[in-house]
N, C-alpha and C positions, 0 to 999 in steps of 0.2 A: 488569474487573469481571461483564461480560456474560458470558464464553468461561470466569468461574471459576464463575460460579449455575450455569453451564450443567453442569460437570464435578461440581459438586456434586448439582446435580439427579439426573445420569445416574449417581453412586455410589447415591445413593436407592434407586432402581431396580432397583439388581440382587438377585440371590439372597442370601440371607443369607450363604451359603457363599462366591462370590465378594468378598462386603461384608470380610468375616470374614479374608481373602488380602491386602485394601487396606487394612485397618490400618495397619500399621505405616506403610505411605505416609504415611496422613492425619494431621495436626497435629490438637492439639484441638481450633484454632479452626475448622477445616475441617469437623471431627464437629458442634461445636455451630451451624455454618450447616446442613449438611445436616438435623439433624435440627429444624429451625427450617422447613426446604420439604420434610420428608416425606412424599409423598404420601400413606403410608398409616401406621395405626395398627403394620402390621407391621413396614415400613421406620423406622420411629420407633422400635421396640423394638431391632431391628438395631443403629440409632447410638446409641441408648440405651445400651446394653449397653459398646456399645464408649467411650464416657466413660467409665463406670463401671470400666472395666481398667482403661484410662489412669492414671486417678486413685489406683487401688490398685495399681499395679505402679512407684509411685513410692516412692527410696529403695532401701537398701541393701536385700542379700540377708536379711542380720538385721530391718531395718524390717519388710521382705515378710514374714516369720516372724512375728513379733508382730502383723501384723496379719490375719495369717489366725488366726493362735491366737483373739485377740480376737473375732474375727467369729464364730468358732465357738463360742467361751465366750457371745457374744451371742444369737446364737440358739438355743444348748442354755439361757439364760436365767440362766447364773450371772454376775451383772448384777458383783459384787464382782471376780470373775477378769476378766471383760474390761475393765472399769474397769483394771484394773491394769497389762493386757496396750496399752489404748492410751494410757494415763499413760506408758508406758515406751516408746511409737511418739514421742510429741509430746515426750520429754525425749532422742530421739535427730535428730529430724526434726522440730524445730517448725513448719517450712514446707508441711508435709504436710497439705492442706486436709483429707482425706478423714479425717485422724487425728481432727481435731476434731469432723467430724461426726460419725463413729462412737460418740463417746466423748459426746457432746451426746446422742445415741439410750440412753446407755446413765443418763445421767441425768434423762433424759426417763423414760424406764420407772422408775427408783429414785421418781418424783415429785419431782425437785428440778429443778424449771423455770427456778430463777434460774440456775443452772449451766446447765443447758442452752442457754437463750440467749447465754448469755458465748459456751460454746461455738460456737453457730451463726453468733456475731458473728466470732468469729475465723476460721474456714472462710471464710466471705462477703469477709474481709478479705484471704484468701488466693486465694479464686476464688470471684468475683462472680457469674458465672452457675451457682453449684452449685443446680439447681433444687431437690434432693433436701432440702437445707440450708433453701432458703425453705420450702416443703413442712414440713418437720421448726418452720418458725417458726409456720405459721398453725397446727400445733398444740397448740403454746405456748400463743401468745399466747387460743386457743380455750380451752386448760385454765385459763386465768388469766381467762377471762371479758370477754376485751377483742374479741369480736367483730369488731368493722372491722377493727382489727389484724391478725386471723386471716385475714378474705377477702382483704384490702390484699396480705398476703402471696404469699396463694394465686396469685393473679393476677399479682404478679410471678414466682410461678415461674411459670405458663400462657406467659407473655411469651418465654418462654428454652425453654420444651419446650409446645407448643401440643397433643402428645397425650400425654400427662401420663396413664398410665393411672387409671382414677377421675375425670376430672376433672371433668366432665358434671356429675354424681352432685354429687360436692364443692363444686361453685363453686355447684349452687343451694341445697343445705343451707347453705352459707354465707352465702348472699343472704336465704334466707328467714332464717334465727337474726338478722343483721346488721341487715339493713334491711328486712325484713319482705314481701319481693318473693316471689311466688307462696303468698299465705295466702291 
């Protein structure tokens, strides 16, 4: 275990280009371990990008095409089209956690918080370490007015990804709102 930790620690110290070359050699489990051990925000971002890439590269070429199209539609705020794309991905590859997560994002943006929460639960059933889904769940709870649950969900995301971008401000704000800390 110690030698594995040393390997992971050495990998997070590599420049992003060298780390990208090693991406195919690393399992998702190793990437999550590297994410926890990342010594800098830059190293964490490089590992995070690899995790997102691994999640997105699952499935057949048709599934990947639909995911890319859905993401383009999501970014363009063509939410009905994005929803159709992610529905199709889920029909073809229901085991793909990221498809559920992206559809949850669409539902959240449409104000459909119950549907978003349901899809986040599906995401986490498939990938319990999905820090993006946990951060999204925090937003869903906050939108529903359950600030303590929002804080807990975000803390769960931070336990997986300690260098989550914007975490310090988000956690302070949630603690202030939920617990009255820092007032």
